[in-house]
N, C-alpha and C positions, 0 to 999 in steps of 0.2 A: 063308634065301632061296636061297643057292647050290644047296642040294640039292633044292629044290622048284621051281626056275625052269622046269623042263619042264612042270609042271602049271599054270603061270601064263602061259606064253608063247603068243602068238597063233599062232605058226607051227605049234604042235602041235594047234591047234583045241581045246585042253583047257581053255580059260578058261571057267569056269562061275561063276555067281553065288556058289555056296557057296565055291569056292576063293578068289575075290576077297574075300569077307567074312572068311574065315579069315586072309587076308594082312594085312588092315587092322584087325581086331578086337583091341584091346589086351587084352581080357578072354578071349581064346582060350586055354582051359586047356591045350591040347596044344602051344601055341606053335609051330605049324607054318605053312608057307606064308609065312614071313618075319615072323610076328608077334613072335618073339623079337627079331629084329634091329630091327624098328620100335620096340619098347619100349626097347631100348638106345639107339637114336638119339634118341628122345623124351627120355630121361633126360639124355643129353649136351647136347641143345639147351636143356633147362631149366637146367642148370648154366651154360652159356654165357650165357644171358639174365640169370641172377642176377649173374654176374660183370660183364657189361656194365652192368647197372643200378647196381651198386656203383661202377663207374668213373665213370659219368655223374653219380651223386649226389655223389661226392667232387669232381669237377670243378666242378659247380654251386656246391657249398659254398665251394670255394676262390675262385671268381670273384665270389661275392656277399659274401665276408667283408669286414669293414671294413678299409680300407687301413691299412697300418702307416706309422709315421712315416718319411719319407724320410731316407736317410743324407745328412748334410751333410758335405762334405769339410772336413778340418781346414785351418785357415789356416796358411800357412807364413811 
């Protein structure tokens, strides 16, 4: 995306439907116009979502587990 930003920026008036499609098409074989970076970002977000889901699942499991027997202080 860094090297192709000139062809995507409105300032250059080079924004075209074809360039925009290449930038967001994850199946873009040439991986130009930011498609490579978008794919990497998507992979990272997927990993983050899986991790967050695991954390939430573990928290729910812990919160819904049967309570353990409370600790009774020893009599002195």
